[in-house]
C-alpha positions, 0 to 999 in steps of 0.5 A, spaced: 500 500 500 502 506 498 504 510 504 502 517 505 507 523 504 509 528 509 504 534 509 498 529 506 492 527 510 493 522 515 487 522 519 480 524 518 476 525 524 468 525 525 465 532 526 458 531 525 453 525 524 446 526 521 443 519 524 436 516 524 432 519 529 425 516 528 423 510 525 416 510 526 411 509 531 409 514 537 412 521 538 412 525 545 412 532 545 414 537 551 409 542 553 414 548 551 415 545 544 423 545 545 424 537 546 421 531 543 421 523 544 421 518 538 421 511 538 427 508 534 427 500 534 428 498 541 430 505 544 427 512 545 431 518 542 430 524 545 431 530 540 432 538 541 427 541 536 431 547 534 438 542 533 436 535 531 443 533 531 443 534 539 440 527 541 440 522 547 438 515 547 434 512 553 434 505 554 438 499 551 438 495 545 441 489 548 434 488 552 431 486 545 424 489 547 421 492 541 417 499 543 410 499 541 408 506 544 410 512 548 407 518 551 409 523 556 404 526 561 402 534 562 408 535 567 413 533 562 416 529 568 413 522 566 415 518 560 411 511 559 413 506 554 410 500 552 413 493 549 411 488 544 411 483 550 406 487 554 411 490 559 409 497 561 415 502 564 414 509 567 421 513 567 422 519 570 425 524 565 425 530 570 433 530 571 439 530 566 439 522 566 432 518 565 430 514 571 426 508 571 420 508 576 416 502 575 414 496 571 408 492 570 404 488 565 398 491 561 391 487 561 391 487 554 391 481 550 395 484 544 400 489 544 399 496 546 398 501 539 397 508 542 397 511 549 395 518 552 395 522 559 389 526 561 392 533 561 387 534 567 388 528 571 393 522 572 389 518 568 392 514 562 389 511 556 391 505 553 389 502 546 390 496 543 389 491 537 385 487 541 379 492 540 380 495 547 381 501 551 383 501 558 383 507 563 388 507 568 389 511 575 396 512 575 396 515 582 393 508 585 395 504 579 389 501 578 384 500 572 378 505 572 375 503 566 375 498 560 372 501 553 371 496 547 370 497 540 369 494 533 376 495 530 383 496 532 384 503 536 389 507 532 388 514 536 386 516 543 385 524 545 382 527 552 378 533 551 379 539 555 374 544 552 368 547 557 363 543 552 366 536 553 371 536 558 373 530 561 371 526 554 375 522 550 375 521 542 377 514 540 378 514 532 380 508 528 381 505 521 373 504 521 373 511 518 370 514 524 371 518 531 367 517 537 366 522 543 366 517 549 365 519 557 370 514 559 367 513 566 360 511 564 362 509 557 356 512 554 357 515 546 356 522 545 357 523 538 360 520 532 364 524 526 365 520 520 372 521 517 371 518 510 378 515 511 382 510 515 384 515 521 391 514 523 392 519 529 388 525 532 389 531 536 384 536 539 386 544 538 383 550 542 375 551 541 374 543 541 377 542 533 379 535 532 385 535 527 386 528 524 391 525 519 390 518 515 392 515 509 391 520 504 397 525 506 392 530 508 391 534 515 384 535 516 380 540 521 373 538 524 368 541 528 366 535 533 359 538 535 357 539 528 361 533 525 363 537 519 370 538 516 372 545 516 379 545 512 384 540 509 391 541 507 396 536 503 402 535 507 406 529 503 404 525 497 404 519 502 400 517 508 401 520 515 402 516 521 401 521 527 399 528 529 401 532 535 399 539 538 403 544 542 399 549 545 405 554 547 408 554 540 401 553 537 404 548 532 402 541 530 407 536 529 406 530 523 409 524 522 409 521 515 409 514 512 417 516 510 419 517 517 419 524 516 417 530 522 413 536 519 411 542 523 405 546 521 402 552 524 396 550 528 391 556 525 393 556 517 396 549 517 402 551 513 409 548 513 414 551 518 419 546 519 421 539 517 426 534 520 428 528 517 427 522 521 430 516 517 434 517 510 433 510 509 439 509 503 443 515 501 446 515 494 449 521 493 451 528 497 453 535 494 455 541 497 452 547 495 453 555 495 459 560 495 461 558 502 458 551 502 452 553 506 448 547 504 448 540 503 444 536 498 442 529 499 439 524 494 436 518 498 431 512 497 426 517 496 423 522 490 424 528 494 431 531 495 433 534 502 437 540 502 440 541 509 443 548 512 450 546 514 451 550 520 444 548 523 443 542 519 435 544 518 432 541 512 428 542 507 424 537 502 424 539 495 419 535 491 420 534 483 422 527 481 416 521 482 421 516 483 428 515 488 433 520 486 440 516 485 445 522 483 447 529 484 452 534 481 454 541 482 458 545 477 465 548 479 463 555 475 456 556 479 455 552 486 448 555 486 446 550 480 444 542 482 443 537 477 439 531 479 437 524 476 432 519 478 429 512 477 423 516 473 428 516 467 429 524 468 434 529 469 432 536 473 437 542 473 435 546 480 437 553 482 439 555 489 435 560 493 439 561 499 434 566 502 428 561 502 433 555 503 430 552 497 431 549 490 427 551 484 427 547 478 430 551 471 430 545 466 428 538 465 432 533 461 428 527 458 430 522 453 433 516 457 429 509 457 432 507 463 435 510 470 440 515 469 446 512 474 450 518 473 451 526 471 456 531 471 457 538 469 462 541 465 468 544 469 468 551 465 462 556 463 465 558 457 461 552 453 457 549 459 454 542 458 451 537 462 453 529 461 448 524 463 449 516 463 444 511 465 443 503 465 440 504 458 448 504 456 447 511 453 451 517 454 448 523 453 450 531 452 446 536 454 448 543 452 446 549 457 447 555 453 439 555 453 439 554 460 434 559 463 436 564 469 429 564 471 426 559 476 419 556 475 414 554 481 414 546 479 417 541 474 412 541 470 413 548 468 420 548 467 424 548 460 425 542 457 433 541 454 435 538 447 440 533 447 446 534 442 449 527 442 448 520 444 452 514 444 452 507 446 457 507 451 458 500 454 455 493 453 452 493 460 449 498 465 453 504 465 455 507 472 459 513 472 461 519 468 466 525 469 469 531 465 476 533 465 478 540 468 479 542 460 472 539 458 476 536 452 475 529 455 470 525 458 471 518 462 465 513 463 465 506 466 460 500 466 459 493 468 462 491 462 469 492 466 471 497 462 473 505 462 472 509 456 475 516 454 471 520 450 473 527 446 468 533 447 467 537 441 465 544 444 464 547 437 459 542 434 457 539 441 458 532 439 462 526 442 467 521 440 471 515 442 478 516 444 480 509 447 479 504 453 482 503 460 482 496 461 485 491 467 479 490 472 476 484 473 469 486 475 464 492 473 467 499 474 463 503 479 466 510 479 471 514 475 474 520 476 479 525 473 485 528 478 485 536 479 490 537 473 487 532 468 493 528 467 490 522 471 484 518 471 482 513 477 477 507 476 474 503 482 471 496 481 467 491 484 474 487 484 476 491 490 482 495 487 483 502 485 487 503 478 490 510 476 491 511 469 495 516 465 490 520 460 496 522 455 497 514 453 492 511 457 498 507 461 496 504 468 500 508 473 498 505 479 494 499 482 491 500 489 490 494 493 487 494 500 480 494 500 476 487 501 470 489 498 467 493 492 470 500 491 464 504 490 466 511 490 473 515 489 475 522 490 482 526 488 484 531 494 490 534 496 491 537 489 491 530 486 496 527 490 492 523 494 485 519 493 480 517 497 476 511 496 470 508 499 468 501 499 461 497 500 464 495 507 464 502 510 471 503 509 474 510 507 481 510 505 486 515 503 492 513 498 498 517 496 498 517 488 504 521 487 508 515 487 504 510 485 463 504 516 459 497 517 455 499 511 455 501 504 458 508 502 454 510 496 457 517 496 463 521 497 464 529 496 468 535 499 468 542 500 471 547 496 477 548 500 477 540 502 476 542 509 470 537 510 468 531 507 462 528 507 460 520 506 453 517 506 450 510 505 446 505 506 445 506 513 442 512 512 447 516 516 450 523 513 457 523 516 461 529 516 469 528 516 474 534 517 482 533 516 484 532 523 492 531 522 495 537 524 490 537 530 491 530 532 499 532 532 498 538 536 494 534 541 499 528 541 505 533 543 500 537 548 499 530 551 506 528 551 508 534 555 503 533 560 505 526 561 512 528 562 510 534 567 505 529 571 511 524 572 516 529 574 511 532 579 510 525 582 517 523 582 518 530 586 513 528 591 516 521 592 523 524 592 521 528 598 518 522 601 511 525 601 507 519 600 500 520 602 500 526 597 503 522 592 498 517 592 492 522 592 496 525 586 496 518 582 489 517 584 487 524 581 491 522 575 487 516 574 494 512 573 494 505 576 501 504 575 503 510 578 499 509 584 501 502 584 508 504 585 506 509 591 502 503 594 509 499 594 513 504 598 507 506 603 507 498 604 514 498 605 514 504 610 508 501 614 504 508 612 499 505 608 493 505 613 494 512 615 494 514 607 488 510 606 484 514 612 486 521 609 482 519 602 476 522 600 470 517 598 471 519 590 479 517 591 477 511 595 473 509 589 478 510 584 483 506 589 478 500 589 478 500 582 485 500 581 485 494 586 481 490 582 486 491 576 492 489 580 488 483 583 488 480 576 495 479 576 499 475 580 505 480 581 501 485 583 496 481 587 500 482 594 499 490 593 492 489 592 491 485 598 494 489 602 490 495 600 484 491 601 486 489 608 487 496 610 480 498 607 476 493 610 480 494 617 479 501 617 473 503 614 466 502 617 461 497 613 456 503 612 461 507 609 463 502 604 456 501 602 455 508 600 461 507 595 458 507 588 458 500 585 461 497 591 457 490 590 460 490 583 467 491 585 467 486 591 464 481 586 470 482 581 475 481 587 473 475 590 474 470 584 481 472 584 482 473 591 480 466 592 485 464 586 491 467 590 489 464 597 489 457 593 495 458 590 499 460 597 495 455 600 498 450 595 505 453 596 505 452 603 503 445 603 509 444 598 514 447 603 511 443 608 512 437 604 519 439 602 521 440 610 518 433 611 523 430 606 529 434 608 528 432 615 527 424 613 534 425 609 540 422 612 547 423 609 550 417 607 557 414 610 
């Protein structure tokens, strides 16, 4: 493997991570609207609404208990969760660290699908797929009422208005919402919803808000059973809706696991959070200062992130999943996207509104366009597209409009000036040289090809082939100077060729799975490669993650690198080479200073202070050295008496480590003896984790005792033999 030269990128450190925050199911929203709890498989995620990157995890995936529902009480202190096995758990979330209060079994015969607290009392309503609703008094922890219906319960909400205070609305997939008195079980009213309702919530003036399979949010008058207004939120179904009185906002969860915030009065969208990306195929920086990041995932909608806060906007336009993105070097406000609907759309960035508007559409591929690339200069601008129909197309951009359109249907349709059959099998990648004179393509026929671009006639012509790979080619890129081209393949090898004579300059081996993406950095002297095993490598080509990585891109100044792949996470990396070198130097200087201070304390025979200092440094070896000196001086007991509880805890943790080694076991046993003789049992029980510490000490202590006892027996036997021996005449 080529070695990295001095001054090159030696280390990348993850600076930010956009991961899955919501995987479907319930959401719980705090009263002030600043924080929400989401379900993600076996755990609960706590997310800040204004900064989704700041999140916390509640629970453990190791338990293997799948969540079915969560809810938060009106005081924002109790979070109740339900699991598939019927277990219910109440958590205290008033502090920094959530704490389990109690657990119990539900009386439902099927998993709980929905729960809600009454805002006026401590009543908890649980709805299940067994067609029943149970009302619990959480103070006395007893069952108050049981309501039965004709179908699965999908939503529960308590009414708090003066007209129907204390009533509960039960909505279902039977196209109805029923107002019921939870104490008597008497039905007061039934509202026909005309769609399978997934969730409902009450807003001021007793207005009922419902969402369902149509992708619309609807507002109803409960008393008159009348639809007031509706608004389309997404093209797919909606799975949940919540109301926050402080912000006067509605929060909606979509079937694609996104979270949308709307104004409760006008039902207009105010903000969007991506709950789960699914699989990410491509990412690109946009804006003069890389202020935005465009993301193409397994969805027809583009995602546009603002890179400082990572706020997100959904950009509709395609009708099938977007697979590739490209931004021209000469205008970072333009973006081209291609999708499985066989189309290519050119967008323009509106930085003030933080959105993308369509400019033009390129249609003509008979199968999915797999890759697109802009020309490097704007002298004679053009766009290249290549697809699984094996065709390479050139689109002149001299007629590209400057004015944007409201929708893709109104955008200008561009004409293709040149179409050639590029490969015998699926074509996967295309890139343009810095001079715009040469184009490289790659395909599943194991070949990379060079093409000439005549910018006068806007026609393409074949130049030659780049061969050597044993599997299909996934990516091909030119270096920044244009004299080299790199190709990556399913044979787990990256090859570097000379553009001038098409000779092979280097073969980079080291990946263990297909290399899907490559990128020249450091002025073409280094090459980044990402494989299907989630590994990102940096190569020096000057002289020669646990999921698939589908896309790699870099900022203009090559300060940030973004990778994205099949796990749905967006990872932002920064070149930490200089920073890590500085940190390593500071660490070494700090270590030398600490060692010198400890040596000075030992030289001055200030062993008690030396022990405290070693414990404060969290250095077991230094502390062991001091303990041995104190034992020899007979001052170990006095030194231990002077320790604070936190220092005593650290010493016990060190003792556990020493006790595992025969060489250091004597010192460990001396420390343990001194602590047990001089510390009252009540004081020991106050030390955090003392039970676990003693449990770890006992097995090795017994082993040392057995070893010494055997040695004692051996010595006694040797002494017996010695006394029985007689010197022969």
